[in-house]
C-alpha positions in Angstrom: 251.0 -16.9 131.2 254.4 -17.1 129.5 255.6 -14.9 126.8 255.3 -17.7 124.1 251.7 -18.5 125.1 250.9 -14.8 125.0 252.4 -14.4 121.6 250.6 -17.5 120.3 247.3 -16.2 121.7 247.8 -12.8 120.2 248.6 -14.4 116.8 245.4 -16.6 117.0 243.3 -13.6 118.0 244.7 -11.5 115.1 243.9 -14.3 112.7 240.4 -14.7 114.0 239.8 -10.9 113.6 241.2 -10.9 110.0 239.0 -13.9 109.1 236.0 -12.3 110.6 236.6 -9.1 108.7 236.9 -11.1 105.5 233.8 -13.1 106.2 231.8 -9.9 106.9 232.4 -8.4 103.5 228.9 -7.8 102.1 227.9 -9.8 99.0 226.6 -6.5 97.5 228.6 -3.6 99.1 227.0 -0.8 97.2 224.2 1.1 99.1 222.2 4.1 98.0 221.1 6.3 100.8 218.5 9.0 100.0 218.3 11.6 102.7 217.3 15.1 103.6 219.8 17.9 103.0 219.8 18.8 106.7 221.7 15.6 107.6 224.3 16.6 105.0 224.4 20.3 105.6 224.8 19.9 109.3 227.8 17.6 108.9 226.3 14.7 110.6 226.6 12.3 107.7 230.3 13.2 107.4 230.6 11.5 110.7 228.1 8.6 110.5 228.7 7.4 106.9 232.4 6.7 107.3 231.8 5.0 110.6 229.2 2.7 109.0 231.4 1.9 106.1 234.3 1.1 108.4 232.2 -1.2 110.6 230.3 -3.0 107.8 232.2 -2.9 104.6 229.4 -1.2 102.7 230.1 1.7 100.4 227.4 4.4 100.7 226.3 6.6 97.8 224.5 9.5 99.6 221.9 11.4 97.7 221.0 14.5 99.7 217.7 16.0 98.5 214.5 17.2 100.0 212.5 14.6 102.0 209.8 14.6 99.4 212.3 13.7 96.7 214.0 11.1 98.9 210.6 9.5 99.5 209.9 9.5 95.8 213.3 7.8 95.2 212.2 5.0 97.6 208.8 4.7 96.0 210.5 4.4 92.6 213.1 1.9 93.7 216.0 4.4 93.1 217.3 4.1 96.7 217.9 1.3 99.2 217.4 3.2 102.4 215.9 6.6 103.4 216.7 8.9 106.3 214.0 11.5 106.3 211.9 13.9 108.4 208.3 14.1 107.3 206.3 11.7 109.5 203.0 11.9 107.7 204.5 11.5 104.3 206.7 8.6 105.6 203.6 6.8 106.9 201.9 7.2 103.6 204.9 5.5 102.0 204.7 2.7 104.5 201.0 2.3 104.0 201.5 2.0 100.2 203.9 -0.8 100.8 207.0 0.9 99.4 208.8 0.9 102.8 209.6 -2.4 104.6 210.9 -1.3 108.1 210.8 2.1 109.7 212.6 3.1 112.9 212.8 6.3 114.9 216.4 7.7 114.9 216.6 11.2 116.4 215.0 14.7 116.5 215.9 18.3 116.7 213.7 21.3 116.1 212.7 23.8 113.6 213.3 27.5 114.3 212.3 30.7 112.6 215.3 32.9 111.9 215.5 36.4 110.5 217.2 39.8 110.7 218.1 41.1 114.1 215.9 44.1 113.4 212.9 41.8 113.2 210.8 44.0 110.9 207.6 42.0 111.4 207.9 42.3 115.2 207.5 38.5 115.8 210.4 37.7 118.2 209.3 35.3 120.9 205.7 35.0 119.5 203.9 31.7 118.9 204.9 30.5 115.5 201.4 30.7 113.9 201.0 34.3 115.2 204.5 35.1 113.9 203.5 33.9 110.4 200.3 35.9 110.6 202.4 39.0 111.4 204.7 38.4 108.5 201.7 38.3 106.2 200.3 41.6 107.5 203.7 43.3 107.5 204.8 42.1 104.0 208.2 41.3 105.4 210.2 39.0 103.1 210.0 35.3 103.7 212.2 32.8 101.9 211.0 29.3 101.5 212.9 26.2 100.3 209.9 25.4 98.0 211.3 22.0 97.3 208.8 19.6 99.0 211.4 18.8 101.7 210.4 17.9 105.3 211.2 21.5 106.2 209.0 22.9 103.4 206.2 20.6 104.4 206.4 21.8 108.0 206.5 25.4 106.8 203.4 25.0 104.6 201.5 23.4 107.6 202.2 26.5 109.7 201.1 28.8 106.8 197.9 26.8 106.6 197.2 27.3 110.3 197.8 31.0 109.8 195.3 31.2 107.0 197.6 31.6 104.1 198.3 29.3 101.1 201.5 30.6 99.5 201.1 28.3 96.5 197.7 29.7 95.7 197.9 33.3 97.1 201.4 33.9 95.7 202.2 37.0 97.8 205.1 39.2 96.4 207.0 39.0 99.6 207.1 35.2 99.5 210.2 33.8 97.7 211.0 30.2 96.9 214.5 29.0 96.3 214.0 25.4 95.2 217.2 24.6 97.0 218.5 22.9 100.1 218.5 24.4 103.6 222.1 25.7 103.5 221.6 27.6 100.3 218.1 28.9 101.4 219.6 30.3 104.6 222.3 32.1 102.7 219.7 33.7 100.4 217.5 34.7 103.3 220.4 36.3 105.1 221.4 38.2 102.0 217.8 39.5 101.6 217.3 40.3 105.3 214.4 37.9 105.3 212.8 35.3 107.5 212.9 31.6 106.9 212.1 28.3 108.7 215.1 26.1 109.2 216.2 23.1 111.3 218.4 24.2 114.1 221.3 21.9 113.1 221.8 23.5 109.7 221.4 27.0 111.1 224.1 26.4 113.8 226.4 24.7 111.2 226.2 27.8 109.0 225.7 30.6 111.6 229.1 32.1 111.1 228.3 33.0 107.5 224.8 34.4 108.3 223.5 37.7 109.5 220.4 36.2 111.2 219.0 35.7 114.7 216.8 33.0 116.1 213.4 34.7 116.3 211.0 32.0 117.3 211.8 28.6 118.9 210.8 26.1 121.5 207.3 25.1 120.5 206.0 21.5 120.3 204.7 22.3 116.8 208.4 22.9 115.8 209.6 19.4 116.7 211.6 17.8 113.8 211.7 14.0 113.9 213.8 11.7 111.7 213.1 8.1 110.8 215.1 5.5 108.8 213.2 3.5 106.3 214.3 0.4 104.3 212.9 0.1 100.8 210.6 -2.9 100.4 212.4 -5.7 98.4 208.9 -7.2 97.6 208.3 -4.1 95.5 211.8 -3.7 94.3 213.7 -7.0 94.3 217.0 -5.3 93.2 217.0 -3.1 96.3 220.0 -3.8 98.6 217.8 -4.9 101.5 220.6 -6.5 103.4 222.6 -3.2 103.3 219.5 -1.1 104.1 218.8 -3.3 107.1 222.4 -3.0 108.2 222.2 0.8 108.0 219.0 0.9 110.0 220.5 -1.3 112.7 223.6 0.8 112.7 221.6 4.1 113.2 219.6 2.7 116.2 222.6 0.9 117.8 223.4 2.4 121.2 227.0 3.3 120.1 225.7 5.2 117.1 223.0 6.9 119.2 225.7 8.1 121.5 227.6 9.6 118.6 224.5 11.3 117.4 223.8 12.7 120.9 227.3 14.2 121.2 227.5 15.6 117.7 227.9 19.4 117.8 228.8 19.6 121.5 232.4 20.4 121.0 231.9 23.1 118.4 228.5 24.6 119.4 228.2 23.7 123.1 225.0 21.9 122.4 224.0 18.8 120.5 222.5 19.3 117.0 220.4 16.2 117.2 218.9 14.2 120.1 218.9 10.3 119.9 215.5 8.6 120.0 216.0 5.0 119.2 214.9 4.0 122.8 211.6 6.0 122.3 208.4 5.6 120.3 206.6 8.1 118.1 204.0 8.4 120.8 206.7 9.5 123.3 207.4 12.4 120.9 203.7 13.3 120.5 203.5 12.0 116.9 
């Protein structure tokens, strides 16, 4: 092919790409994402959101709160799309008709962290036994206390251990009402135990005086789904943008980004991509 033809072809291709970019500008580019603080505190959203905005032309307003609050935002029509990690509560939202589509995105795991001295002597124990020992030893435990996915998981473990912190109100049980990063900082300062997602712990570990005390159980699996808010319930919801974000998260290219996130800095991924799996594959 001659130089002139190459130049003409290059010019045509450039024009097509520019035209495609113009035509792909969303009619409603503003998108509200309600998500758990762990996706924010871990730094994952700092990678994914700019990538999504660049690819699609949407502008994302991210509201990072506890999963319970994020689900409430979806229920009340105050968000367009949710990225959350409390499967039972998510299913309740879907059953009530407030969510339109729901897709599996990724998982990591919860871990129990605490002072290296391990005053309750729970290192390596099963998590329910560990919580029972915290109860009998009166070692300090710091909870998010914010109805987040992590808080819901923590309360489920306490229930299995025979304690209801909300009712029993032990003096050694402290609630922060804050996100995971802030809760980890407070727990570290108080030489206390807490339950955290691994990603947020690793992202903050250089500022903490805490060890991983309990890990690796199936009961500690931490699964994330993306949910679009139902436009039949909330006609003003940006359903086109929400659907675009859902499709972006489960796209193989994005799943590869998720699977590699954290490898360079921590030597291990902070999240594991799951779009090619089902809830049943993960034991949900």
